[in-house]
C-alpha positions in Angstrom: 9.2 -3.4 39.4 9.7 -6.0 36.7 13.5 -6.3 37.0 13.2 -7.1 40.7 11.3 -10.3 39.9 14.0 -11.5 37.5 16.7 -11.3 40.2 15.5 -14.4 42.1 14.6 -17.7 40.5 12.3 -18.4 43.5 9.9 -15.9 42.0 9.3 -18.4 39.2 8.9 -21.5 41.2 5.7 -23.6 40.9 5.1 -23.1 44.7 5.2 -19.3 44.4 3.1 -19.4 41.3 0.4 -21.4 43.1 0.4 -19.0 46.0 -0.1 -16.1 43.7 -3.0 -17.8 42.0 -4.6 -18.7 45.3 -4.3 -15.1 46.5 -5.9 -13.9 43.4 -8.8 -16.3 43.9 -9.5 -15.0 47.3 -10.3 -11.6 45.8 -14.1 -11.3 45.9 -14.4 -7.7 44.6 -12.0 -5.2 43.1 -12.3 -1.7 44.5 -10.1 1.3 45.3 -8.8 -0.5 48.5 -7.3 -3.5 46.7 -6.6 -2.3 43.2 -2.9 -2.1 43.7 -2.8 -5.6 45.1 -4.7 -7.0 42.3 -2.5 -5.3 39.7 0.6 -6.7 41.4 -0.9 -10.2 41.4 -1.8 -10.0 37.7 1.7 -8.7 36.9 3.3 -11.5 38.8 1.2 -14.2 37.0 2.1 -12.8 33.6 5.8 -12.7 34.4 5.8 -16.2 35.7 3.8 -17.6 32.8 6.0 -15.8 30.3 9.1 -17.3 31.9 7.5 -20.8 32.1 6.5 -20.7 28.4 10.2 -20.5 27.5 12.0 -22.2 30.4 9.7 -24.4 32.4 6.8 -26.3 30.8 5.4 -27.3 34.3 4.6 -23.7 35.0 2.3 -23.5 31.9 0.7 -26.8 32.8 -0.1 -25.3 36.2 -1.4 -22.2 34.4 -3.8 -24.4 32.4 -4.7 -26.7 35.3 -5.8 -23.8 37.5 -7.5 -22.1 34.6 -5.9 -18.8 35.4 -7.3 -17.1 32.3 -10.7 -17.7 33.8 -9.5 -15.7 36.8 -8.7 -12.8 34.5 -12.3 -12.9 33.2 -13.6 -13.1 36.7 -11.6 -10.1 37.9 -13.1 -8.1 35.0 -16.6 -9.0 36.1 -16.2 -8.3 39.8 -14.3 -5.0 39.3 -16.0 -1.9 40.6 -13.1 0.2 39.7 -12.4 0.8 36.0 -8.7 1.5 36.8 -8.1 -2.3 36.8 -9.2 -2.8 33.2 -6.3 -1.0 31.5 -3.5 -2.7 33.4 -5.3 -6.1 33.0 -5.4 -5.7 29.3 -1.8 -4.5 29.2 -0.6 -7.6 31.1 -2.6 -9.9 28.8 -1.1 -8.2 25.8 2.3 -8.8 27.2 1.4 -12.4 28.0 0.2 -13.2 24.5 2.9 -11.3 22.7 5.6 -13.3 24.5 4.1 -16.7 23.9 6.2 -18.7 21.5 4.8 -22.3 21.6 1.7 -23.2 19.5 0.5 -25.2 22.5 0.3 -22.2 24.7 -1.4 -20.0 22.1 -4.0 -22.8 21.4 -4.9 -23.1 25.1 -5.3 -19.3 25.5 -7.6 -19.1 22.6 -9.7 -22.1 23.8 -12.7 -22.1 26.2 -13.8 -18.6 25.0 -11.5 -16.9 27.5 -10.2 -14.4 25.0 -13.7 -13.8 23.5 -15.1 -13.1 26.9 -12.4 -10.6 27.6 -12.9 -9.0 24.2 -16.7 -8.8 24.7 -16.6 -7.4 28.2 -18.8 -4.2 28.4 -16.0 -1.7 28.8 -16.8 1.9 29.1 -14.7 4.0 26.6 -15.3 7.5 27.9 -12.4 9.2 26.2 -9.9 8.0 28.8 -6.8 5.9 28.1 -8.6 2.6 28.1 -9.1 2.5 24.3 -5.4 2.3 23.4 -4.9 -0.6 25.8 -7.9 -2.4 24.5 -6.9 -2.0 20.9 -3.3 -3.1 21.8 -4.7 -6.2 23.3 -6.8 -7.0 20.2 -3.8 -6.5 18.0 -1.7 -8.8 20.2 -4.3 -11.5 19.8 -4.5 -11.0 16.0 -0.7 -11.3 15.8 -1.0 -14.9 17.1 -3.9 -16.0 14.9 -3.3 -18.6 12.3 -5.4 -21.0 10.2 -5.4 -23.5 13.0 -6.4 -21.1 15.8 -8.8 -18.7 14.1 -11.6 -21.3 14.5 -11.3 -20.9 18.3 -12.2 -17.2 18.1 -15.4 -17.6 16.1 -18.9 -19.0 16.8 -20.4 -21.2 14.1 -23.9 -22.4 13.5 -24.3 -25.0 10.8 -21.8 -24.0 8.1 -21.7 -20.3 8.8 -19.8 -18.1 11.2 -22.3 -16.0 13.2 -19.9 -14.3 15.6 -16.3 -13.1 15.5 -15.8 -10.7 18.4 -12.1 -10.0 17.7 -13.0 -8.6 14.3 -16.3 -6.9 15.0 -15.2 -5.3 18.2 -12.0 -4.0 16.5 -14.1 -2.4 13.7 -15.7 -0.2 16.3 -12.4 1.7 16.4 -11.8 1.7 12.7 -12.4 5.4 12.4 -11.0 6.5 15.7 -9.5 10.0 15.9 -6.2 8.8 17.2 -3.9 7.8 14.3 -2.1 5.1 16.4 -5.4 3.3 17.1 -6.4 3.5 13.4 -3.0 2.0 12.4 -3.4 -0.8 15.0 -6.9 -1.7 13.7 -5.6 -1.9 10.1 -2.8 -4.1 11.1 -5.2 -6.3 13.0 -7.6 -6.7 10.1 -4.7 -7.6 7.7 -3.6 -10.2 10.2 -7.1 -11.7 10.1 -7.4 -11.5 6.3 -4.2 -13.3 5.8 -5.2 -16.4 7.8 -9.0 -16.6 7.3 -10.8 -19.6 5.8 -13.8 -19.5 3.5 -16.3 -19.5 6.3 -14.6 -16.5 8.0 -14.4 -14.6 4.6 -18.1 -15.3 4.1 -18.8 -13.7 7.4 -16.5 -10.7 6.7 -17.9 -10.0 3.3 -21.6 -10.3 4.3 -23.7 -7.4 5.6 -23.7 -5.9 8.1 -20.0 -6.7 8.8 -19.1 -6.0 5.2 -20.2 -2.4 5.7 -16.7 -1.8 6.9 -15.4 -1.7 3.3 -18.0 0.8 2.1 -17.4 3.0 5.1 -13.7 2.8 4.3 -14.2 4.1 0.8 -16.6 6.8 2.1 -13.9 7.9 4.5 -11.4 8.0 1.7 -13.8 10.0 -0.4 -14.2 12.5 2.5 -10.4 12.8 2.7 -10.4 13.6 -1.1 -12.8 16.4 -0.5 -10.7 17.8 2.3 -7.7 17.7 0.0 -9.7 19.5 -2.7 -10.8 22.1 -0.2 -7.2 22.6 1.0 -6.1 23.1 -2.6 -8.8 25.7 -3.5 -9.1 27.7 -0.2 -5.5 28.9 0.4 -6.5 32.5 0.8 -3.3 34.5 1.6 -1.4 31.4 2.6 2.1 31.4 1.2 3.3 28.7 -1.1 5.2 26.6 1.4 2.4 26.5 3.9 0.0 25.6 1.1 2.3 22.8 0.0 2.6 21.5 3.6 -1.2 21.3 3.8 -1.4 19.4 0.5 1.3 17.0 1.7 -0.6 16.2 4.9 -3.9 15.6 3.1 -2.4 13.7 0.2 -0.5 11.4 2.7 -3.9 10.5 4.2 -5.2 9.6 0.8 -2.1 7.5 0.0 -2.3 5.7 3.4 -5.9 4.6 2.6 -4.9 3.5 -0.8 -2.0 1.5 0.4 -4.2 -0.2 3.0 -6.7 -1.1 0.2 -3.8 -2.4 -1.8 -2.7 -4.6 1.2 -6.2 -6.0 1.4 -6.2 -6.9 -2.3 -2.8 -8.4 -2.0 -4.2 -11.1 0.3 -5.6 -12.6 -2.8 -8.9 -13.9 -1.6 -11.3 -13.6 -4.5 -14.5 -12.7 -2.6 -12.7 -10.2 -0.5 -10.9 -8.6 -3.5 -14.1 -8.5 -5.4 -16.0 -6.7 -2.6 -13.2 -4.2 -2.0 -12.7 -3.5 -5.7 -16.4 -3.0 -6.2 -16.7 -0.6 -3.3 -13.7 1.3 -4.5 -14.9 1.5 -8.1 -18.6 2.3 -7.3 -17.9 4.6 -4.3 -15.0 6.6 -5.6 -13.5 5.8 -9.0 -16.6 5.8 -11.2 -18.1 9.0 -9.7 -14.8 10.8 -10.2 -14.4 9.7 -13.8 -18.0 10.3 -14.7 -17.7 13.9 -13.4 -14.5 14.3 -15.5 -16.2 13.1 -18.6 -18.9 15.6 -18.1 -16.2 18.3 -18.1 -18.0 20.2 -15.3 -16.5 23.0 -13.3 -15.9 22.4 -9.6 -19.0 22.6 -7.4 -20.2 21.5 -4.0 -20.9 18.0 -5.2 -17.9 17.2 -7.3 -14.1 17.2 -6.8 -12.3 19.7 -9.0 -10.8 18.2 -12.2 -7.2 18.6 -11.0 -7.9 16.8 -7.7 -9.8 14.1 -9.6 -7.0 13.5 -12.0 -4.5 13.4 -9.1 -6.6 10.8 -7.2 -6.9 8.6 -10.3 -3.2 8.8 -10.9 -2.3 8.0 -7.3 -4.8 5.1 -7.5 -3.2 3.6 -10.5 0.3 3.9 -9.0 -0.6 2.5 -5.5 -3.4 0.1 -6.0 -3.1 -0.8 -9.7 -4.0 -4.3 -10.7 -5.8 -5.6 -13.8 -9.3 -4.8 -12.6 -8.6 -1.2 -11.5 -6.5 -0.4 -14.5 -8.9 -1.7 -17.1 -12.0 -0.2 -15.4 -10.4 3.2 -15.2 -9.1 3.0 -18.8 -12.5 1.7 -20.0 -14.5 4.6 -18.6 -11.8 7.3 -19.4 -11.6 6.1 -23.0 -15.3 5.2 -23.4 -16.0 8.3 -25.7 -13.5 6.9 -28.1 -14.7 3.3 -28.2 -17.4 1.6 -30.3 -19.1 -1.7 -29.9 -18.9 -4.7 -32.1 -22.3 -6.2 -31.5 -21.9 -8.7 -34.3 -18.9 -10.1 -32.6 -20.9 -10.6 -29.4 -23.8 -12.3 -31.3 -21.3 -14.9 -32.5 -20.6 -15.7 -28.8 -16.9 -14.7 -29.0 -16.7 -12.8 -25.7 -13.4 -13.5 -24.1 -13.4 -14.6 -20.5 -10.2 -12.6 -19.9 -12.3 -9.5 -19.6 -14.5 -10.6 -16.8 -12.5 -8.6 -14.3 -14.0 -5.4 -15.6 -17.6 -6.2 -15.0 -18.4 -3.3 -12.5 -18.4 -0.8 -15.4 -21.5 -2.4 -16.9 -23.5 -0.8 -14.1 -22.4 2.6 -15.1 -22.7 2.5 -18.9 -26.0 4.4 -18.9 -24.6 7.1 -16.6 -21.5 7.5 -18.7 -23.5 7.8 -21.9 -25.8 10.3 -20.2 -23.1 12.7 -19.1 -21.3 12.4 -22.4 -24.4 13.3 -24.3 -25.2 16.1 -21.9 -21.7 17.5 -22.3 -22.0 17.2 -26.1 -25.3 19.0 -26.2 -23.9 21.9 -24.1 -21.0 22.2 -26.6 -23.0 22.4 -29.7 -24.2 18.9 -30.2 -22.1 18.0 -33.2 -21.9 14.5 -31.6 -25.6 13.7 -31.6 -25.1 11.2 -34.4 -22.9 9.0 -32.2 -24.3 5.6 -31.6 -23.6 4.1 -28.1 -25.4 0.8 -27.5 -26.7 0.1 -24.1 -24.7 -3.1 -23.5 -22.9 -5.0 -20.9 -19.2 -4.2 -20.3 -18.2 -7.5 -22.0 -19.9 -6.2 -25.2 -17.8 -3.1 -25.6 -14.7 -4.9 -24.4 -15.0 -7.1 -27.5 -13.9 -4.4 -29.9 -12.2 -1.0 -29.5 -12.2 1.5 -32.4 -12.5 5.2 -32.7 -15.9 6.4 -33.6 -15.8 8.0 -37.0 -19.3 9.4 -37.1 -18.5 12.6 -35.3 -15.1 13.6 -36.7 -11.9 14.8 -35.1 -13.4 18.1 -33.9 -15.9 16.3 -31.7 -13.2 14.1 -30.2 -11.2 17.2 -29.2 -14.1 18.5 -27.2 -15.0 15.3 -25.5 -13.8 13.4 -22.4 -10.1 13.4 -21.5 -9.2 15.3 -24.7 -11.2 18.3 -23.3 -8.5 18.6 -20.6 -5.6 17.8 -22.9 -6.6 20.6 -25.3 -7.8 23.1 -22.6 -6.1 26.4 -22.1 -5.0 25.4 -18.6 -1.5 23.9 -18.6 -2.1 22.0 -15.3 -5.0 20.2 -16.9 -2.9 19.4 -19.9 -0.1 17.8 -17.8 -2.5 16.0 -15.4 -4.5 14.4 -18.2 -1.4 13.3 -20.1 0.1 12.0 -16.9 -2.9 9.8 -16.4 -2.8 8.5 -19.9 0.9 7.7 -19.7 0.3 5.8 -16.4 -2.4 3.7 -18.2 -0.3 3.2 -21.3 2.7 2.0 -19.4 0.8 -0.4 -17.2 1.6 -4.1 -17.8 -2.0 -4.8 -16.7 -3.7 -2.8 -19.4 -5.8 -5.0 -21.7 -4.3 -5.5 -25.1 -7.7 -4.5 -26.6 -7.7 -1.0 -24.9 -4.0 -0.1 -25.5 -4.5 0.8 -29.2 -7.0 3.4 -28.2 -4.3 5.3 -26.4 -2.0 4.7 -29.3 1.0 3.0 -27.7 0.2 -0.6 -28.3 2.5 -2.5 -30.6 0.6 -5.0 -32.7 1.7 -8.6 -32.4 1.2 -11.6 -34.6 0.3 -9.4 -37.6 -3.1 -8.7 -36.1 -4.6 -6.4 -38.8 -7.5 -5.2 -36.7 -5.3 -4.3 -33.9 -2.9 -2.5 -36.2 -5.8 -0.5 -37.6 -6.8 0.6 -34.1 -3.3 1.5 -33.1 -3.1 3.8 -36.1 -5.9 5.8 -34.7 -4.9 6.0 -31.0 -5.0 9.2 -29.1 -1.3 9.7 -28.9 -0.8 8.7 -32.5 -3.7 10.6 -34.0 -3.2 13.8 -32.0 0.6 13.7 -31.3 1.5 16.9 -33.2 -1.2 18.8 -31.5 -0.4 17.5 -28.1 3.3 18.3 -28.6 2.3 21.8 -29.8 0.3 22.3 -26.5 3.4 21.3 -24.5 5.7 23.5 -26.5 3.5 26.5 -25.9 3.9 25.9 -22.2 7.7 25.6 -22.5 7.7 28.9 -24.5 5.8 30.7 -21.7 9.0 30.8 -19.6 8.5 34.3 -18.3 5.1 33.6 -16.7 5.5 30.0 -15.4 7.5 28.5 -12.6 10.5 26.3 -13.3 8.7 23.5 -11.6 6.0 23.7 -14.3 8.6 23.8 -17.1 10.5 20.8 -15.7 7.3 18.7 -15.5 6.3 19.8 -18.9 9.7 18.8 -20.2 9.3 15.4 -18.6 6.0 14.9 -20.3 7.4 16.2 -23.6 10.3 13.8 -23.5 8.0 10.9 -22.8 5.9 11.7 -25.8 9.0 12.3 -28.0 10.2 8.8 -27.1 6.9 7.5 -28.5 6.8 9.9 -31.5 9.9 8.9 -33.4 9.1 11.3 -36.3 10.6 14.2 -34.4 9.4 17.8 -34.7 8.3 19.6 -37.9 6.9 22.9 -39.0 5.4 25.1 -36.4 6.4 22.7 -33.6 10.0 22.8 -34.6 9.9 26.6 -34.8 8.2 26.8 -31.4 10.8 24.5 -29.8 13.7 26.5 -31.2 12.1 29.7 -30.0 11.8 28.2 -26.5 15.4 27.2 -26.7 16.5 30.7 -27.7 14.6 32.1 -24.8 16.2 29.8 -22.3 19.7 30.6 -23.7 19.1 34.4 -23.5 17.8 34.1 -20.0 20.9 32.1 -19.0 23.3 34.5 -20.6 21.5 37.4 -18.9 22.6 36.0 -15.6 26.2 36.4 -16.5 25.6 40.1 -16.0 23.7 39.4 -12.8 24.9 39.6 -9.2 25.3 35.8 -8.9 27.3 35.1 -12.0 30.1 33.6 -9.9 27.8 30.8 -8.7 26.6 29.8 -12.1 29.1 27.0 -12.7 28.3 25.5 -9.3 24.6 25.8 -10.0 25.1 24.0 -13.3 26.8 21.1 -11.6 24.3 20.8 -8.8 21.2 21.1 -11.0 22.4 19.0 -14.0 22.0 15.6 -12.3 18.7 16.7 -10.7 17.3 17.6 -14.1 18.5 14.4 -15.7 17.0 12.3 -13.0 13.7 14.2 -13.2 13.5 13.6 -17.0 14.4 9.9 -16.7 11.8 9.2 -14.0 9.2 6.6 -14.9 5.6 7.5 -14.6 5.0 4.8 -12.1 7.6 6.4 -9.7 6.8 10.0 -10.4 4.9 11.5 -7.5 1.6 12.8 -8.8 1.6 15.4 -6.0 3.3 17.7 -8.5 -0.2 18.1 -10.2 -1.5 19.8 -7.1 1.7 21.8 -6.4 1.5 23.3 -9.8 -1.9 24.9 -8.9 -0.3 26.8 -6.0 0.4 30.4 -6.4 3.9 30.9 -7.7 5.5 34.0 -6.2 7.0 36.0 -8.9 10.6 37.4 -8.5 10.4 39.6 -11.5 11.3 43.2 -10.6 12.8 42.3 -7.2 16.4 43.6 -6.8 17.7 42.0 -3.6 20.2 39.2 -3.7 17.6 37.0 -2.2 15.4 37.1 -5.3 18.3 37.4 -7.7 19.7 34.1 -6.5 16.4 32.4 -7.3 16.3 34.0 -10.7 19.8 32.7 -11.5 18.9 29.2 -10.3 15.7 29.2 -12.4 17.6 30.4 -15.5 20.1 27.6 -15.0 17.4 25.0 -14.6 15.5 26.1 -17.7 18.7 26.2 -19.8 19.7 22.7 -18.7 16.2 21.4 -19.5 16.4 22.7 -23.0 19.9 21.3 -23.6 18.7 17.9 -22.5 15.6 18.1 -24.8 17.8 19.2 -27.7 20.2 16.4 -27.1 17.3 13.9 -27.1 15.9 15.2 -30.3 19.3 15.4 -32.0 21.0 12.3 -30.6 18.3 10.3 -28.9 20.0 10.4 -25.5 20.3 12.8 -22.5 23.7 14.4 -21.8 25.6 12.5 -19.1 27.6 15.4 -17.7 27.7 19.2 -17.8 30.8 19.3 -19.9 32.4 21.9 -17.7 36.1 22.2 -17.3 38.0 22.7 -14.1 36.6 23.1 -10.6 35.2 26.4 -9.3 36.8 28.0 -6.4 34.5 28.5 -3.5 34.1 32.1 -2.4 32.3 33.9 0.3 28.7 34.6 -0.4 28.1 37.1 2.3 29.7 40.1 4.0 31.5 39.9 7.3 31.6 42.9 9.6 33.8 43.1 12.8 36.5 45.0 14.5 38.2 42.3 16.6 41.6 41.8 15.2 43.1 39.7 18.0 43.5 36.7 15.7 45.2 38.5 12.8 47.3 36.3 10.6 50.3 38.2 9.4 51.7 37.7 5.9 48.6 36.3 4.3 48.2 36.8 0.5 45.5 39.3 -0.4 43.6 36.8 -2.6 43.4 34.3 0.3 42.8 36.9 3.0 40.0 36.3 5.5 38.8 38.3 8.4 41.6 39.3 10.7 44.3 38.6 8.0 47.4 40.8 7.7 47.6 42.1 4.2 49.6 44.5 2.1 48.1 47.9 1.5 50.1 48.7 -1.7 47.2 47.9 -4.0 44.6 49.5 -1.7 42.7 52.8 -2.1 42.4 54.9 1.1 38.9 56.0 2.0 36.6 56.3 5.0 33.5 54.3 6.2 31.1 54.5 9.1 29.7 51.1 10.1 26.4 51.1 12.1 26.9 52.0 15.7 30.5 52.9 15.1 32.5 56.1 14.4 33.9 57.0 11.0 37.1 55.0 10.4 40.0 55.4 8.0 40.4 52.3 5.9 41.8 50.9 2.6 39.7 49.5 -0.2 41.2 46.4 -1.8 39.2 44.6 -4.6 40.8 41.3 -5.8 39.7 38.6 -8.2 41.3 35.2 -8.4 39.8 32.9 -11.0 36.1 32.7 -10.3 36.5 33.9 -6.7 36.3 37.6 -6.0 36.5 39.6 -2.7 36.3 43.2 -1.6 38.5 43.7 1.4 38.3 46.6 3.8 41.5 46.8 5.8 42.6 49.1 8.6 46.2 50.3 8.7 48.4 48.5 11.1 49.5 50.9 14.0 53.2 49.8 13.7 53.6 48.8 10.1 53.0 51.5 7.5 52.4 49.3 4.5 50.4 46.6 6.2 46.8 46.4 7.3 44.3 44.1 9.1 41.1 43.0 7.3 38.1 44.2 9.2 35.4 43.3 6.6 34.9 41.2 3.5 32.2 41.3 0.9 31.8 39.2 -2.3 33.0 41.1 -5.4 30.1 40.0 -7.5 26.9 41.9 -6.8 28.6 45.1 -5.5 27.1 47.2 -8.3 29.2 50.3 -7.4 27.3 53.6 -7.9 28.5 57.1 -7.3 26.1 59.1 -5.1 24.3 61.8 -7.2 24.4 64.4 -4.5 27.8 63.5 -3.2 30.2 62.7 -6.1 33.0 61.6 -3.7 30.8 58.9 -2.2 30.7 55.4 -3.6 27.7 53.2 -2.7 28.0 49.4 -2.7 25.4 46.7 -2.5 26.5 43.7 -0.4 25.0 40.2 -0.8 24.0 39.0 2.6 22.1 35.9 1.5 24.1 32.8 2.2 23.7 30.8 -1.0 25.9 27.9 0.0 24.1 27.4 3.3 20.7 27.6 1.5 21.7 25.1 -1.1 22.9 22.6 1.5 19.8 23.1 3.6 17.1 23.5 1.0 18.4 21.2 -1.7 17.7 23.7 -4.3 14.0 24.3 -3.7 12.3 27.6 -4.0 12.9 30.2 -1.4 10.5 31.0 1.3 9.7 34.5 2.7 11.2 33.4 6.0 14.5 32.9 4.3 14.8 36.5 3.3 17.8 38.5 4.5 18.1 42.2 3.9 21.1 43.1 1.8 23.9 45.3 3.2 24.8 48.8 2.1 28.2 50.3 2.3 28.9 53.9 1.6 32.6 54.8 1.1 33.9 58.3 1.3 36.9 59.5 -0.9 38.9 62.7 -0.8 37.4 63.9 -4.1 35.3 62.9 -7.1 38.3 61.7 -9.1 39.4 59.3 -6.4 35.9 58.0 -6.1 35.7 57.3 -9.9 39.1 55.7 -9.8 38.0 53.3 -7.0 34.9 52.5 -8.9 36.8 51.6 -12.1 39.2 49.5 -10.0 36.3 47.5 -8.6 34.7 47.1 -12.0 38.0 45.9 -13.5 38.3 43.1 -10.9 34.6 42.1 -11.5 35.3 41.9 -15.2 38.3 39.6 -14.5 36.1 37.4 -12.4 33.4 37.3 -15.0 35.9 36.4 -17.7 37.0 33.4 -15.6 33.4 32.2 -15.3 32.8 32.7 -19.0 35.9 30.6 -19.8 34.5 27.8 -17.7 31.1 28.0 -19.4 32.5 28.2 -22.9 32.5 24.5 -23.7 28.9 24.1 -22.6 27.7 27.1 -24.6 29.6 25.8 -27.7 28.0 22.4 -27.2 24.6 24.0 -26.9 25.1 25.8 -30.2 26.1 22.5 -31.8 22.8 20.9 -30.7 20.8 23.4 -32.7 17.8 21.7 -34.4 17.6 22.9 -38.0 14.2 24.1 -39.3 15.2 23.6 -42.9 
């Protein structure tokens, strides 16, 4: 109906506008008999006012003079039909959204018209009213500024006592519909960005301030849902498990980004309240549970989920207060207090942003002591003063009273030196995030071991010498190398992430590898090379050069990724069951084994290059361009599109080829009679095909290709019971299609395609053996071409060998 109004300018005349207003005023009750009329009148008013706001100022003057907004409020009150509420709110939303002049907006917000509409006793019974109501609230919030927000609040003395737009919106803060939740968050941010001190005082004072604690409680519940999803997969396959993790982790990230947006507003009292709720309601309970080194139970998140949440928190929310509070609690077991320094009154004000931790010092001490007693109590001599956070922030040094053994069994080091590789990677990732943060306090950084002393600060230098990464670097590298050496039992994803972490630490530890670590690294490199060379005898050897090209840049990007941009979801993905492909013989699984071997080989080349030269290799050092060949078999008998005269090496289905190099035999395709054919294996560079051609009815030395199979992977075998039969295995898995579609990710069971089987019959055993040798000879030629392409890379790998002498 809207476009019909814009056709005639008469619809927007002052006279017509007044007539519509007068007709609306004559409505004494809204019921089912006049609902449609009332909706038409309201729509007409909104269209005319919207037009007038932009084109004719006299229309809006008429709108104000006749107090039309008061009529909207009156219509709500006299309505006996709830059907009018949704369209009325919709029209008002349109009206407000399309207002451009500050004068118009100021008028609409005056005289409590908007507040009365907001506070009307609507009945939200699960119908469609809630979305319209929330949309109206959001539209109002989008026009709020520092000059108009005062029109939407009620003030007594120097305090705001009522703010319907905000408080009514919070009723929908945890609505089950995602779109409503998103609208409410946008609304609150609109308000936070323009609020004054009085409004912020109202927002941050109970009971209104309960919104922020409820927000953190909701985030905590999502974290538990994520944890439950991670540990209750049952028989769920890896991809479905990962999809579930992605959904739940996205919810966590959404809440954290919202909290970040609130903190970005920059209002001190608001930031303080949000930060305190976040720390007290989520962060400290998680870290305290981690320090206690407890197993997962009904009251705590599992360690891996906790480390993931903390890592995501540091990436998304960050900020000086969050960073230093997390670092302070995580590293508390390795810090001692300088009480004398405090007595001298030298506490720095720059550390005031970490005050929330002071409330948790006793709890941190309790769980640490409890964990220590459970482990043998060699740390009973440690002295932890019960002091304010500013006390322990004044000085950071490793406690020397318990010794190195105690440190290994305490706090974050308990996970670094655990037998679980995921815990190792998760704890190191968290420490790397802390260490690389620009907001990390210069007094805490030496405890991690990455802080570079400045201004010849001797005390700082002493602390740096004993940092975690410096003090335990050889042992940490050893733990990572043991993971790399477990190539047969771990997924490639695990090895790549381990390599990333290993490379990060190598860039810190400039001393290189020595002793057992060097030997372990070379052993791991040898395993990766052997696994790679083994694939040259596999059924996908012809795709190795392409795989090297496609995976090289992926590996390099993965290794160069900064901790701040590395998605911590990998920590949860590593805990998923990795389906083993060992022992599987189909081309479906053989392809994944080949890709995995290539990835592991590239990883080790890059690590060796960094150790030897300090840089990653820029290109795969391969010569030439591989020739694309068919990866699957084609079966058909339609020869209507035969192309006569095509060369054998370039033949495709339906091509006319010479039979001079072919071997006569017989085959029976499914649902087809036995057919006389010619077997023609041909290798051209890295490409290889097996052609089955049927003799042309009119040309004795020519034939038509009726089927094609890749030469690699045929694995020709003579049938034991029938020596004149030759059995061939045909790769049906479309590797090229999968690579383009899946971007190199792991296969899913749904991708599986059963391999084909061809059985060829020959006149006698000798003919069968001859055909087998012919096929093997062509396969050898094809493999030699691949080996020629790979030779420079293999020679480069040998040249990168790290000497143990």
